C-alpha positions as CSV (number, residue, x, y, z in Angstrom):
1,M,-4.8,50.4,39.6
2,E,-6.4,47.4,41.2
3,G,-9.8,47.6,42.9
4,V,-12.1,44.9,44.3
5,R,-10.9,41.4,43.5
6,S,-12.4,37.9,43.5
7,R,-10.6,35.1,45.4
8,Y,-7.2,34.2,44.0
9,Q,-7.3,31.0,42.0
10,N,-3.5,30.9,42.1
11,I,-1.0,31.7,44.8
12,P,0.4,35.2,44.0
13,I,3.4,34.9,46.3
14,A,6.8,33.8,45.1
15,R,7.8,30.3,46.0
16,R,10.8,31.4,47.9
17,E,8.6,33.7,50.0
18,V,6.1,30.9,50.7
19,L,8.9,28.6,51.7
20,R,10.5,31.2,53.9
21,A,7.2,31.7,55.7
22,L,6.7,28.0,56.2
23,V,10.2,27.5,57.6
24,E,9.7,30.4,60.0
25,H,6.4,28.8,61.0
26,A,8.0,25.4,61.5
27,D,10.8,26.9,63.5
28,A,8.4,28.8,65.8
29,T,6.2,25.6,66.1
30,S,9.1,23.4,67.0
31,K,10.3,25.8,69.8
32,G,6.8,26.0,71.3
33,D,5.2,23.7,73.8
34,G,2.1,22.8,71.8
35,P,1.0,19.4,70.6
36,S,2.6,19.9,67.2
37,A,6.1,20.9,68.5
38,H,7.6,17.5,67.9
39,L,6.0,16.9,64.5
40,M,7.9,19.4,62.4
41,D,11.7,20.0,62.1
42,A,12.5,23.2,60.2
43,R,15.9,22.0,59.0
44,R,14.5,18.7,57.7
45,F,11.6,20.4,56.0
46,T,14.0,22.8,54.3
47,E,16.0,19.8,53.0
48,L,12.8,18.1,51.8
49,A,11.6,21.3,50.1
50,A,14.9,21.7,48.2
51,L,14.8,18.1,46.9
52,L,11.1,18.4,45.9
53,Q,11.9,21.6,44.0
54,A,14.8,20.0,42.2
55,I,12.7,17.1,41.1
56,Y,9.9,19.3,39.9
57,H,12.4,21.5,38.1
58,F,14.0,18.5,36.3
59,E,10.7,17.2,35.1
60,F,9.4,20.6,34.0
61,H,12.7,21.3,32.2
62,A,12.3,18.1,30.2
63,R,8.7,19.1,29.4
64,L,9.8,22.5,28.2
65,E,12.5,21.1,25.9
66,A,9.9,18.8,24.3
67,M,7.5,21.7,23.8
68,K,10.2,23.8,22.2
69,D,11.1,21.0,19.8
70,D,7.5,20.6,18.7
71,Y,7.1,24.3,18.3
72,S,10.2,25.0,16.2
73,P,8.5,24.4,12.8
74,F,5.8,26.9,13.7
75,N,7.8,29.5,15.6
76,P,7.7,32.8,13.6
77,D,10.5,34.3,15.8
78,L,13.0,31.4,15.5
79,E,16.5,32.7,14.6
80,G,19.0,30.8,12.6
81,I,18.5,27.6,10.5
82,V,16.4,24.8,11.8
83,A,17.8,21.4,10.9
84,N,14.4,19.7,10.5
85,D,14.2,16.5,8.4
86,R,10.8,15.5,9.8
87,D,8.0,14.8,7.3
88,R,4.7,16.8,7.2
89,E,2.8,14.1,9.2
90,S,5.3,14.1,12.0
91,I,5.3,17.9,12.1
92,E,1.5,17.9,12.4
93,R,1.7,15.3,15.2
94,G,4.1,17.7,17.0
95,A,1.5,20.5,16.6
96,V,-1.1,18.4,18.3
97,R,1.4,17.4,21.1
98,L,2.3,21.1,21.5
99,G,-1.4,22.1,21.9
100,D,-2.0,19.4,24.5
101,A,1.2,20.3,26.4
102,V,0.4,24.0,26.5
103,E,-3.1,23.1,27.8
104,R,-1.7,20.9,30.6
105,V,0.9,23.5,31.6
106,L,-1.7,26.2,31.8
107,E,-4.0,24.1,33.9
108,R,-1.1,23.3,36.3
109,G,-0.5,27.1,36.4
110,N,-4.2,27.5,37.4
111,Y,-5.3,29.0,34.1
112,Q,-8.8,28.3,32.8
113,M,-9.9,28.0,29.2
114,L,-12.5,30.5,28.1
115,N,-15.3,29.0,26.0
116,Q,-16.2,30.3,22.6
117,A,-19.4,32.0,23.9
118,E,-17.3,34.1,26.4
119,I,-14.9,35.1,23.7
120,L,-17.5,36.1,21.2
121,R,-19.4,38.0,23.8
122,A,-16.3,40.0,24.6
123,F,-15.9,40.7,20.8
124,N,-19.5,42.2,20.8
125,E,-19.3,44.2,24.0
126,R,-18.5,47.9,24.0
127,S,-14.7,48.5,24.3
128,L,-13.3,50.5,27.2
129,F,-10.8,52.2,24.8
130,P,-11.9,54.7,22.2
131,V,-11.5,52.2,19.3
132,D,-13.8,49.9,17.6
133,L,-12.1,46.7,16.6
134,R,-13.4,43.8,14.5
135,V,-11.6,40.5,14.6
136,N,-11.6,38.4,11.5
137,I,-11.3,34.8,12.6
138,D,-11.0,33.6,9.0
139,F,-7.2,33.9,9.4
140,F,-7.1,31.0,11.9
141,D,-7.4,27.3,11.8
142,A,-7.9,27.4,15.6
143,F,-7.6,29.7,18.5
144,V,-7.8,29.2,22.3
145,V,-7.9,31.8,25.0
146,Y,-6.9,31.0,28.6
147,A,-7.3,33.4,31.6
148,R,-6.2,33.4,35.3
149,G,-7.5,35.6,38.1
150,E,-10.2,38.2,38.0
151,S,-10.4,41.6,39.6
152,L,-12.3,44.9,39.3
153,R,-9.6,47.4,38.1
154,Q,-9.6,51.1,37.7
155,E,-8.6,52.2,34.2
156,T,-8.0,55.8,33.2
157,I,-8.8,56.8,29.6
158,V,-7.4,60.0,28.1
159,T,-9.6,61.6,25.4
160,W,-9.9,64.9,23.6
161,F,-6.2,65.2,22.9
162,G,-5.3,64.7,26.5
163,L,-7.6,67.4,27.8
164,W,-10.1,65.1,29.4
165,K,-9.4,62.0,31.6
166,R,-12.1,59.6,32.8
167,T,-11.6,56.7,35.3
168,F,-13.7,53.6,35.0
169,E,-14.0,50.4,37.1
170,V,-13.9,47.4,34.8
171,P,-13.8,43.7,35.3
172,A,-10.4,42.4,34.1
173,Y,-8.4,39.2,33.8
174,D,-5.0,39.3,35.6
175,R,-3.4,37.1,33.0
176,V,-4.5,36.1,29.5
177,C,-2.8,33.6,27.2
178,L,-3.6,33.4,23.5
179,Y,-2.9,30.4,21.4
180,I,-3.5,30.8,17.6
181,R,-2.8,28.4,14.7
182,C,-2.9,30.4,11.5
183,K,-4.1,29.0,8.2
184,S,-1.8,27.9,5.4
185,D,-1.5,29.9,2.2
186,A,-3.6,27.4,0.4
187,A,-6.5,27.9,2.9
188,L,-6.3,31.6,3.0
189,P,-7.9,33.8,0.3
190,G,-5.6,36.2,-1.5
191,K,-7.2,39.4,-0.1
192,L,-6.9,38.2,3.5
193,R,-3.3,37.2,2.9
194,K,-2.4,40.6,1.6
195,R,-4.0,42.4,4.6
196,L,-1.7,40.5,7.0
197,G,1.4,41.8,5.2
198,M,4.9,40.5,5.5
199,T,4.6,39.5,9.1
200,Y,2.4,36.6,8.2
201,Q,3.9,33.1,7.8
202,P,1.7,30.3,6.6
203,G,0.7,27.8,9.3
204,M,2.6,29.7,12.1
205,I,1.5,29.3,15.7
206,L,1.3,32.5,17.8
207,I,1.4,32.3,21.6
208,K,0.9,35.6,23.4
209,L,0.8,36.4,27.1
210,F,-0.8,39.6,28.5
211,R,-1.7,41.1,31.9
212,N,-4.6,43.2,33.2
213,I,-6.9,42.8,30.2
214,P,-10.4,44.1,30.5
215,K,-12.9,41.4,29.8
216,N,-14.6,43.3,27.0
217,D,-11.3,44.0,25.2
218,L,-10.1,40.6,24.2
219,E,-10.3,41.5,20.5
220,M,-7.3,43.9,20.9
221,L,-5.1,40.9,21.6
222,F,-5.6,39.3,18.2
223,P,-3.4,40.0,15.2
224,S,-6.2,40.2,12.6
225,Y,-8.3,43.1,13.8
226,E,-9.7,45.9,11.7
227,V,-9.9,49.4,13.2
228,R,-13.3,51.0,12.6
229,M,-14.8,54.3,13.7
230,R,-17.4,54.2,16.5
231,M,-20.7,55.9,15.8
232,I,-19.8,58.8,18.2
233,D,-16.6,59.4,16.3
234,K,-18.5,59.4,13.0
235,L,-20.9,62.0,14.4
236,L,-18.0,64.1,15.7
237,L,-16.4,64.1,12.3
238,G,-19.6,64.1,10.2
239,V,-21.6,66.8,11.8
240,P,-18.9,69.5,11.6
241,A,-18.1,68.3,8.1
242,I,-21.7,68.8,7.0
243,A,-21.8,72.2,8.6
244,A,-18.6,73.2,7.0
245,G,-19.8,71.8,3.7
246,V,-22.9,73.9,3.3
247,P,-21.1,76.9,1.9
248,V,-19.1,74.7,-0.4
249,L,-22.2,72.9,-1.6
250,S,-23.8,76.3,-2.3
251,K,-21.1,77.0,-4.7
252,L,-21.2,73.7,-6.5
253,G,-23.4,75.0,-9.2
254,P,-20.4,76.2,-11.2
255,A,-18.6,73.0,-10.4
256,L,-21.4,70.9,-11.8
257,L,-21.3,73.0,-14.9
258,A,-17.6,72.3,-15.3
259,M,-18.1,69.7,-17.9
260,G,-20.4,72.1,-19.8
261,V,-17.6,74.7,-19.6
262,I,-15.2,72.3,-21.2
263,V,-17.6,71.4,-23.9
264,G,-18.5,75.0,-24.4
265,L,-14.9,75.9,-24.8
266,A,-14.4,73.3,-27.4
267,E,-17.3,74.9,-29.4
268,G,-16.0,78.4,-28.7
269,R,-19.2,79.6,-27.0
270,L,-17.9,80.3,-23.5
271,S,-15.7,83.1,-22.1
272,S,-12.5,82.7,-20.0
273,A,-14.5,84.1,-17.0
274,S,-16.9,81.2,-17.1
275,L,-14.0,78.8,-17.3
276,I,-12.4,80.3,-14.2
277,T,-15.6,80.0,-12.3
278,G,-16.1,76.4,-13.2
279,L,-12.6,75.4,-12.3
280,T,-12.8,77.3,-9.0
281,G,-15.8,75.2,-8.0
282,L,-14.1,72.0,-8.9
283,T,-11.0,73.0,-6.8
284,M,-13.2,73.9,-3.8
285,L,-15.0,70.5,-4.0
286,S,-11.7,68.6,-4.2
287,A,-10.2,70.5,-1.3
288,Y,-13.3,69.8,0.8
289,L,-13.2,66.1,0.1
290,F,-9.5,65.9,0.8
291,T,-9.9,67.7,4.1
292,Q,-12.5,65.2,5.3
293,W,-10.4,62.3,4.2
294,T,-7.4,63.7,6.1
295,R,-9.4,64.2,9.3
296,F,-10.6,60.6,9.1
297,Q,-7.0,59.3,8.7
298,F,-5.8,61.5,11.5
299,Q,-8.5,60.1,13.8
300,K,-7.5,56.6,12.8
301,V,-3.9,57.3,13.7
302,L,-5.0,58.5,17.1
303,F,-6.9,55.3,17.6
304,M,-3.9,53.1,16.7
305,K,-1.7,55.2,19.1
306,V,-4.2,54.4,22.0
307,L,-4.2,50.7,21.1
308,S,-0.4,50.4,20.8
309,E,0.3,52.2,24.0
310,N,-2.1,50.0,26.0
311,L,-0.7,46.8,24.4
312,Y,2.9,47.8,25.0
313,F,2.5,47.9,28.8
314,R,0.2,44.8,28.9
315,N,2.2,42.4,26.8
316,L,4.3,40.1,29.0
317,D,5.9,37.7,26.4
318,N,5.5,36.2,23.0
319,N,5.8,32.8,21.3
320,E,8.7,30.6,22.7
321,G,9.2,33.0,25.5
322,V,5.7,32.4,26.6
323,L,6.4,28.6,26.8
324,T,9.3,29.2,29.1
325,R,7.3,31.5,31.3
326,L,4.3,29.3,31.5
327,V,6.4,26.3,32.4
328,D,8.1,28.3,35.1
329,D,4.7,29.5,36.4
330,A,3.4,25.9,36.4
331,E,6.5,24.7,38.3
332,E,6.1,27.5,40.8
333,E,2.4,26.7,41.5
334,E,3.0,23.0,41.7
335,C,5.8,23.3,44.2
336,K,4.0,25.8,46.4
337,E,0.8,23.7,46.5
338,A,2.7,20.4,47.2
339,L,4.8,21.9,50.0
340,L,1.8,23.7,51.6
341,A,-0.3,20.5,51.5
342,Y,2.4,18.3,53.0
343,Y,3.5,20.8,55.6
344,F,0.1,21.4,57.1
345,L,-0.8,17.7,56.8
346,I,2.2,16.8,58.9
347,L,1.6,19.6,61.3
348,H,-1.8,18.1,62.2
349,G,-0.6,14.7,62.9
350,G,-0.3,13.4,59.4
351,T,-4.0,12.7,58.9
352,M,-6.7,15.1,57.8
353,H,-9.9,15.3,55.7
354,G,-9.3,17.2,52.5
355,E,-11.8,19.9,53.3
356,E,-10.2,20.5,56.7
357,L,-6.8,20.8,55.2
358,D,-8.2,23.2,52.6
359,R,-9.6,25.5,55.2
360,T,-6.3,25.3,57.3
361,V,-4.2,26.5,54.3
362,E,-6.6,29.2,53.4
363,A,-6.7,30.5,57.0
364,W,-2.9,30.5,57.2
365,F,-2.6,32.6,54.0
366,Q,-5.2,35.0,55.4
367,E,-3.3,35.4,58.6
368,R,0.2,35.4,57.2
369,F,-0.2,37.4,53.9
370,A,-3.8,38.9,54.2
371,L,-4.7,37.1,51.0
372,D,-8.0,35.4,50.2
373,I,-6.8,32.2,48.5
374,D,-9.1,29.6,46.9
375,F,-6.7,26.7,47.6
376,D,-7.4,23.6,45.6
377,V,-6.3,21.0,48.2
378,D,-7.3,18.0,46.1
379,D,-5.2,19.3,43.2
380,A,-2.2,19.9,45.5
381,L,-2.3,16.5,47.1
382,R,-2.8,14.8,43.7
383,K,0.4,16.5,42.6
384,L,2.3,15.0,45.5
385,E,0.7,11.6,44.8
386,E,1.7,11.8,41.1
387,L,5.3,11.7,42.1
388,G,4.8,8.1,42.9
389,L,6.8,8.2,46.1
390,G,4.0,7.2,48.5
391,I,4.6,10.1,50.8
392,V,0.9,10.9,50.8
393,T,-2.1,8.6,50.3
394,E,-5.8,9.0,50.3
395,E,-8.7,6.8,51.4
396,E,-12.3,7.9,51.4
397,G,-11.5,11.6,51.5
398,V,-8.9,11.2,54.3
399,W,-5.3,12.0,53.5
400,Q,-2.3,10.6,55.3
401,A,1.3,11.7,55.0
402,L,4.5,9.9,56.0
403,P,6.6,11.5,58.8
404,I,9.2,13.9,57.5
405,N,12.2,11.7,58.0
406,Q,10.7,8.8,56.0
407,A,9.5,11.3,53.3
408,L,12.9,12.8,53.1
409,E,14.5,9.4,52.5
410,L,12.1,8.6,49.7
411,V,12.5,11.9,48.0
412,N,16.3,11.7,48.3
413,N,16.3,8.2,46.7
414,R,14.2,9.5,43.9
415,W,16.6,12.4,43.2
416,D,19.6,10.1,43.3
417,A,17.9,7.7,40.9
418,I,17.4,10.4,38.3
419,F,21.2,10.7,37.7
420,E,22.1,7.1,38.5
421,F,24.7,5.8,36.1
422,K,23.8,2.6,34.4
423,P,26.5,0.6,32.5
424,P,25.6,0.0,28.8
425,A,25.0,-3.7,29.4
426,A,22.6,-3.0,32.3
427,A,20.8,-0.4,30.3
428,E,20.3,-2.7,27.3
429,A,19.1,-5.5,29.7
């Protein structure tokens, strides 16, 4: 359940919904008698939006294919045989390109990288869930954590075998992406390698995507954690164990004499009654120790159950699936921001200061969707500018946009040029 939230850094409305709302706004504006009535044509804007989305999709698809190619030697989930004749040096260059590409895609999707201090602080903070996890970073050559969106969420924790429920308000990240490069066999000590088990592949790259993760529980996302008992759980097991052990300990006298019994029997100086007493003491001690060990293992199983249940519903995607999802998210964000910036720039005569445009878009989202958006207008306009079409330009903080008919012609020419057939002779020239 979601509680108080900070401002959205992304636009949590689907692109089709944003476009539908803009077209409705354009249609209503063009039918009105205000000063902006002649500036926007809903049909032409729909055509422009369709072409811009197609261009963005084409470019992001090419980016995704390059990322998947670089990821293939490191993908632990890849099915089938990989025909890979690249040498080790080129594979490592691919790993560097992949890391850079993932960072760019995440930034375009409005994710932010968490610094090492934030991650280590989360490791050391008290966990919301009744488990104590310790992450061993010796398994990794490198790891990076990205997050998007923050909110104060209500989390319900079930304890005491389901008899007691407690609800907390905790700060959480809406989305968390984890990028891990594991060490090779040569760089990983044998004991650590054994602990990871058969799922470990030397040098693999793990990419994980999660939702609604409490800030203090980032450690549960890592594959190299150790489950430990919290102090409160040690006390809950230890105090009853000591209390129950008093009568056992009081009878340990015969158990401690067991060795003497055995020796005495060998010399023929002890009776069978003394032997039975000694063996009974040993049996009671063994049963007591086994009971305490079993209780500890049962508690550990309960901890793992809590952890797996929470991760099951919070995990969104893994490895290559994360790449596809992140590229799709980045494409969505880029398209929405570009269309919003151009639309409201045109609606206000084609010329606006960046700050004024920023406030206009945010006010429209508040009115239309009741959402508090922190719209990054400079980023949105730069994305339009990066298309290289000249439909928006900037000078000393003032942005200008071409009228929609001119913009539509330029965008249409760009789309046609993508699939323009070039004869072999012309291509070589």
